[in-house]
VOPAGU-2260 file (C-alpha; in pm, 1 decimal, decimal comma):
REM VOPAGU-2260
SITE   aa  ch    i         X         Y         Z
SITE  MET   A    0   -5754,1    3425,6   -3673,4
SITE  VAL   A    1   -5979,2    3643,7   -3458,9
SITE  PRO   A    2   -6281,4    3465,3   -3300,9
SITE  HIS   A    3   -6611,3    3557,1   -3468,4
SITE  SER   A    4   -6747,1    3651,0   -3126,4
SITE  ASP   A    5   -6510,9    3951,7   -3136,0
SITE  TYR   A    6   -6629,6    4074,7   -3477,1
SITE  PRO   A    7   -6906,6    4307,2   -3345,4
SITE  LYS   A    8   -6654,5    4479,3   -3117,7
SITE  TYR   A    9   -6413,9    4539,8   -3403,2
SITE  MET   A   10   -6687,7    4656,5   -3642,0
SITE  ALA   A   11   -6809,3    4907,6   -3383,1
SITE  MET   A   12   -6452,0    5031,8   -3348,1
SITE  LEU   A   13   -6412,0    5071,1   -3725,2
SITE  GLN   A   14   -6716,5    5299,4   -3740,3
SITE  THR   A   15   -6535,7    5546,9   -3512,5
SITE  LYS   A   16   -6236,7    5578,6   -3749,1
SITE  PRO   A   17   -6216,5    5857,6   -4010,9
SITE  GLU   A   18   -6164,3    5613,0   -4297,5
SITE  PHE   A   19   -6507,4    5459,6   -4226,7
SITE  SER   A   20   -6690,0    5756,4   -4072,9
SITE  LYS   A   21   -6871,6    5863,0   -4391,0
SITE  PHE   A   22   -7007,8    5523,4   -4483,9
SITE  THR   A   23   -7381,4    5472,9   -4426,0
SITE  GLU   A   24   -7529,6    5207,8   -4198,5
SITE  ASN   A   25   -7623,3    4998,9   -4502,3
SITE  GLU   A   26   -7269,5    5025,1   -4636,4
SITE  MET   A   27   -7124,8    4923,2   -4301,1
SITE  GLN   A   28   -7354,2    4620,3   -4306,0
SITE  ILE   A   29   -7201,9    4523,9   -4641,1
SITE  PHE   A   30   -6858,3    4555,6   -4483,3
SITE  ALA   A   31   -6968,3    4342,1   -4187,8
SITE  GLN   A   32   -7062,4    4059,1   -4425,5
SITE  ASP   A   33   -6735,1    4093,0   -4616,7
SITE  VAL   A   34   -6470,9    4152,7   -4349,6
SITE  VAL   A   35   -6228,9    3902,9   -4198,9
SITE  PHE   A   36   -6028,4    4000,4   -3890,5
SITE  LYS   A   37   -5684,2    3844,2   -3861,3
SITE  LYS   A   38   -5375,4    3845,2   -3643,8
SITE  TYR   A   39   -5022,3    3819,3   -3784,0
SITE  ALA   A   40   -4695,1    3749,7   -3606,5
SITE  LYS   A   41   -4396,3    3981,6   -3637,2
SITE  GLY   A   42   -4212,6    3921,0   -3963,8
SITE  GLN   A   43   -4504,6    3769,1   -4155,8
SITE  ALA   A   44   -4577,4    3905,7   -4503,3
SITE  LEU   A   45   -4938,9    4004,6   -4568,4
SITE  TYR   A   46   -4875,9    4001,6   -4941,5
SITE  ASP   A   47   -4585,0    4029,7   -5184,1
SITE  GLN   A   48   -4508,7    4278,6   -5457,0
SITE  GLY   A   49   -4667,7    4142,7   -5775,1
SITE  ASP   A   50   -4944,2    3944,2   -5600,5
SITE  LYS   A   51   -5301,7    3991,2   -5721,7
SITE  ARG   A   52   -5442,3    4312,7   -5571,9
SITE  ASP   A   53   -5765,7    4173,0   -5433,6
SITE  LYS   A   54   -5768,0    4281,8   -5067,2
SITE  PHE   A   55   -5777,4    4610,6   -4876,9
SITE  TYR   A   56   -5646,0    4621,1   -4520,3
SITE  PHE   A   57   -5712,2    4836,8   -4216,7
SITE  LEU   A   58   -5455,2    4812,6   -3938,5
SITE  ILE   A   59   -5625,1    4790,2   -3599,3
SITE  ASP   A   60   -5314,7    4739,1   -3388,6
SITE  GLY   A   61   -4941,3    4723,1   -3454,4
SITE  ILE   A   62   -4708,3    4844,1   -3730,4
SITE  VAL   A   63   -4643,6    4720,9   -4084,3
SITE  ARG   A   64   -4377,3    4817,6   -4336,7
SITE  THR   A   65   -4411,7    4846,3   -4712,9
SITE  GLU   A   66   -4112,6    4726,0   -4914,2
SITE  ARG   A   67   -4072,0    4806,3   -5282,9
SITE  PHE   A   68   -3787,2    4680,0   -5502,9
SITE  ASP   A   69   -3690,1    4740,4   -5864,7
SITE  GLU   A   70   -3669,4    4460,0   -6121,5
SITE  ASP   A   71   -3309,1    4385,8   -6026,8
SITE  GLY   A   72   -3391,2    4374,9   -5656,9
SITE  GLU   A   73   -3136,0    4648,0   -5592,8
SITE  PHE   A   74   -3328,9    4970,6   -5529,5
SITE  ASN   A   75   -3551,3    4946,3   -5225,1
SITE  TYR   A   76   -3800,7    5186,8   -5075,8
SITE  TYR   A   77   -3951,3    5148,3   -4730,7
SITE  GLU   A   78   -4249,3    5312,6   -4568,2
SITE  TYR   A   79   -4425,7    5242,8   -4239,5
SITE  VAL   A   80   -4797,2    5225,7   -4165,3
SITE  ASN   A   81   -4918,2    5275,8   -3810,0
SITE  LYS   A   82   -5239,8    5151,9   -3652,9
SITE  ASP   A   83   -5570,0    5316,9   -3751,4
SITE  HIS   A   84   -5466,7    5344,4   -4116,3
SITE  GLY   A   85   -5575,6    5159,9   -4428,2
SITE  PHE   A   86   -5372,5    5035,7   -4724,3
SITE  PRO   A   87   -5298,6    4998,9   -5009,5
SITE  TYR   A   88   -5430,5    5317,2   -5167,3
SITE  ARG   A   89   -5192,2    5294,9   -5457,4
SITE  GLY   A   90   -5358,5    5138,7   -5760,4
SITE  LEU   A   91   -5721,9    5195,1   -5657,9
SITE  PHE   A   92   -5958,5    5131,9   -5952,9
SITE  GLN   A   93   -5660,5    5058,7   -6175,3
SITE  ASP   A   94   -5382,4    4816,4   -6080,9
SITE  GLU   A   95   -5421,1    4440,3   -6095,5
SITE  GLU   A   96   -5116,4    4367,9   -5877,8
SITE  TYR   A   97   -4978,2    4500,3   -5550,3
SITE  SER   A   98   -4691,9    4741,8   -5612,9
SITE  TYR   A   99   -4508,3    4657,0   -5290,5
SITE  THR   A  100   -4467,4    4389,6   -5024,1
SITE  VAL   A  101   -4619,0    4451,1   -4680,3
SITE  ARG   A  102   -4464,8    4292,6   -4371,2
SITE  ALA   A  103   -4572,5    4292,9   -4006,0
SITE  MET   A  104   -4302,4    4463,9   -3799,1
SITE  THR   A  105   -4482,7    4384,0   -3472,8
SITE  LYS   A  106   -4770,0    4158,0   -3377,6
SITE  ILE   A  107   -5069,0    4303,4   -3560,7
SITE  THR   A  108   -5446,9    4282,4   -3570,9
SITE  ILE   A  109   -5597,1    4372,7   -3905,1
SITE  ALA   A  110   -5928,3    4396,4   -4089,8
SITE  VAL   A  111   -5927,6    4248,6   -4440,8
SITE  PHE   A  112   -6184,6    4351,0   -4703,6
SITE  SER   A  113   -6238,2    4253,1   -5065,2
SITE  MET   A  114   -6086,0    4524,5   -5283,0
SITE  SER   A  115   -6388,3    4502,1   -5512,9
SITE  THR   A  116   -6620,9    4582,9   -5221,5
SITE  ILE   A  117   -6413,3    4885,5   -5122,1
SITE  GLU   A  118   -6403,5    5018,2   -5478,0
SITE  ILE   A  119   -6776,1    4966,9   -5541,0
SITE  LEU   A  120   -6873,5    5150,0   -5221,7
SITE  LEU   A  121   -6627,8    5433,1   -5284,4
SITE  ARG   A  122   -6777,6    5492,2   -5629,0
SITE  GLN   A  123   -7120,9    5547,6   -5477,3
SITE  ASN   A  124   -7013,7    5750,0   -5170,4
SITE  ASN   A  125   -6873,7    6091,3   -5265,8
SITE  ALA   A  126   -6791,1    6189,8   -4907,2
SITE  MET   A  127   -6571,7    5884,6   -4859,7
SITE  MET   A  128   -6414,7    5930,1   -5201,3
SITE  GLU   A  129   -6312,5    6281,7   -5096,5
SITE  LEU   A  130   -6147,8    6148,6   -4779,5
SITE  VAL   A  131   -5960,1    5885,9   -4979,9
SITE  ILE   A  132   -5833,6    6149,1   -5225,0
SITE  GLN   A  133   -5708,8    6358,4   -4932,2
SITE  GLU   A  134   -5533,3    6055,1   -4781,4
SITE  MET   A  135   -5371,1    5972,9   -5114,8
SITE  GLY   A  136   -5252,4    6332,5   -5147,3
SITE  GLN   A  137   -5081,9    6314,5   -4807,7
SITE  ILE   A  138   -4915,4    5984,3   -4899,7
SITE  ILE   A  139   -4788,8    6125,2   -5230,2
SITE  SER   A  140   -4649,0    6432,5   -5054,2
SITE  GLN   A  141   -4466,2    6218,9   -4796,2
SITE  ASN   A  142   -4328,6    5989,8   -5066,4
SITE  GLU   A  143   -4201,1    6282,3   -5273,4
SITE  ASP   A  144   -4022,1    6430,1   -4972,5
SITE  GLN   A  145   -3867,7    6094,5   -4885,6
SITE  LEU   A  146   -3751,7    6023,8   -5241,5
SITE  GLN   A  147   -3606,2    6373,0   -5279,7
SITE  ASN   A  148   -3408,3    6324,4   -4960,3
SITE  MET   A  149   -3275,4    5986,2   -5073,7
SITE  VAL   A  150   -3154,4    6130,5   -5404,9
SITE  THR   A  151   -3009,9    6466,2   -5301,9
SITE  SER   A  152   -2877,6    6445,5   -4947,3
SITE  SER   A  153   -2569,8    6299,4   -4781,8
SITE  ALA   A  154   -2590,5    5969,2   -4595,6
SITE  SER   A  155   -2595,1    6147,6   -4258,8
SITE  ASP   A  156   -2875,3    6376,6   -4376,2
SITE  ARG   A  157   -3072,4    6074,3   -4495,2
SITE  VAL   A  158   -3052,1    5920,1   -4148,4
SITE  ARG   A  159   -3171,3    6241,7   -3983,8
SITE  HIS   A  160   -3452,1    6277,8   -4236,4
SITE  ALA   A  161   -3554,3    5913,4   -4189,2
SITE  LEU   A  162   -3577,8    5969,7   -3814,1
SITE  SER   A  163   -3798,7    6272,8   -3874,7
SITE  ILE   A  164   -4028,3    6073,3   -4103,5
SITE  LEU   A  165   -4047,3    5784,4   -3856,7
SITE  GLY   A  166   -4130,1    6030,5   -3581,2
SITE  ASN   A  167   -4418,4    6165,8   -3787,5
SITE  GLN   A  168   -4545,9    5826,2   -3902,8
SITE  LEU   A  169   -4501,4    5620,5   -3586,8
SITE  GLY   A  170   -4450,8    5863,8   -3300,0
SITE  HIS   A  171   -4694,0    6003,0   -3046,6
SITE  ASP   A  172   -4673,9    6310,8   -2826,7
SITE  THR   A  173   -4606,0    6257,6   -2457,5
SITE  ASP   A  174   -4746,2    6458,2   -2166,8
SITE  ASP   A  175   -4419,6    6652,2   -2133,7
SITE  GLY   A  176   -4429,2    6766,3   -2495,8
SITE  GLN   A  177   -4177,7    6519,2   -2635,8
SITE  ARG   A  178   -4239,1    6274,2   -2919,0
SITE  HIS   A  179   -4185,6    5904,0   -2859,5
SITE  ILE   A  180   -4164,9    5614,5   -3104,9
SITE  ASP   A  181   -4292,5    5309,9   -2916,4
SITE  TYR   A  182   -4134,6    5071,2   -3163,4
SITE  PRO   A  183   -3798,2    4892,6   -3127,6
SITE  LEU   A  184   -3600,8    5049,0   -3413,5
SITE  THR   A  185   -3263,5    4881,6   -3457,4
SITE  LEU   A  186   -2967,9    5062,4   -3610,1
SITE  ILE   A  187   -2964,4    4805,8   -3890,4
SITE  GLU   A  188   -3326,5    4884,5   -3977,0
SITE  LEU   A  189   -3260,8    5258,8   -3957,3
SITE  ALA   A  190   -2969,1    5208,9   -4196,4
SITE  GLN   A  191   -3193,1    5015,7   -4436,3
SITE  VAL   A  192   -3458,9    5286,6   -4459,5
SITE  SER   A  193   -3185,3    5551,4   -4492,0
SITE  ALA   A  194   -3001,3    5364,8   -4769,3
SITE  THR   A  195   -2673,3    5374,0   -4580,0
SITE  THR   A  196   -2455,6    5162,6   -4349,5
SITE  ARG   A  197   -2511,1    5065,2   -3988,0
SITE  GLU   A  198   -2194,8    5256,1   -3896,7
SITE  THR   A  199   -2331,1    5580,2   -4042,1
SITE  ALA   A  200   -2667,8    5532,6   -3872,4
SITE  SER   A  201   -2492,8    5464,5   -3541,1
SITE  SER   A  202   -2273,9    5774,1   -3578,4
SITE  VAL   A  203   -2571,7    6000,6   -3648,1
SITE  VAL   A  204   -2775,6    5859,0   -3359,5
SITE  SER   A  205   -2479,6    5897,0   -3121,9
SITE  GLY   A  206   -2434,9    6258,2   -3231,2
SITE  LEU   A  207   -2802,7    6337,5   -3176,1
SITE  ILE   A  208   -2783,9    6178,0   -2830,8
SITE  ASP   A  209   -2475,0    6383,4   -2743,6
SITE  ASP   A  210   -2655,7    6698,9   -2859,8
SITE  HIS   A  211   -2956,1    6606,9   -2640,4
SITE  ARG   A  212   -3180,4    6595,5   -2946,6
SITE  ILE   A  213   -3297,4    6237,5   -2890,6
SITE  SER   A  214   -3276,8    5954,8   -2640,8
SITE  TYR   A  215   -3233,1    5594,8   -2754,4
SITE  VAL   A  216   -3324,6    5346,8   -2481,9
SITE  HIS   A  217   -3404,0    4979,2   -2544,9
SITE  LYS   A  218   -3409,9    5060,3   -2920,1
SITE  ARG   A  219   -3688,7    5314,8   -2869,2
SITE  ILE   A  220   -3638,3    5675,2   -2976,6
SITE  THR   A  221   -3769,8    5985,5   -2803,4
SITE  PHE   A  222   -3730,8    6328,7   -2960,6
SITE  LEU   A  223   -3635,5    6569,6   -2681,5
SITE  ASN   A  224   -3738,9    6931,1   -2634,9
SITE  SER   A  225   -3388,7    7067,4   -2580,4
């Protein structure tokens, strides 16, 4: 748990983020009375698929992964959420249960709000509703691209596409124009999100290294300019 003495600092930080920028001072005061700031250890689940959808989260620091499975537990779909993003957007104003599990992939600091508070304030703030619709559109577009790749491409192509998605979702640009993922991505995890084997993931990564497309040092990937 985060000490209450740190709450004003975190609330001031939230007001600088796009997902809160259009809320009024009065609305931010409502959030301040509602919010709980928490810390989670790597590997902890924030909630499970099928749990009551009663909280909205904003990731202040760290990385989480969404994990969705079919009824048989066979088909799985993974997506990553980086810091300075909120979730879940899926099911707003509609669903009673979470549609996926969310797990901390690093140590995280997170703001937790009542879903009812978020939905009430969104209904009365058109500017924020517009931002949420735009965010949901981007998420849908990314999900469609990822699902299309999983269905139509070869295993090697899925690994390459997964790396591209991870670069976009988790990477940041460096001063020399490269893109770096500051997250320890194991070959096993890369294989999971690519729906293939560790051997295939390893082969693709080795090929990209040989072609000077990426570097892979201490499980961290950098996309090179060459």
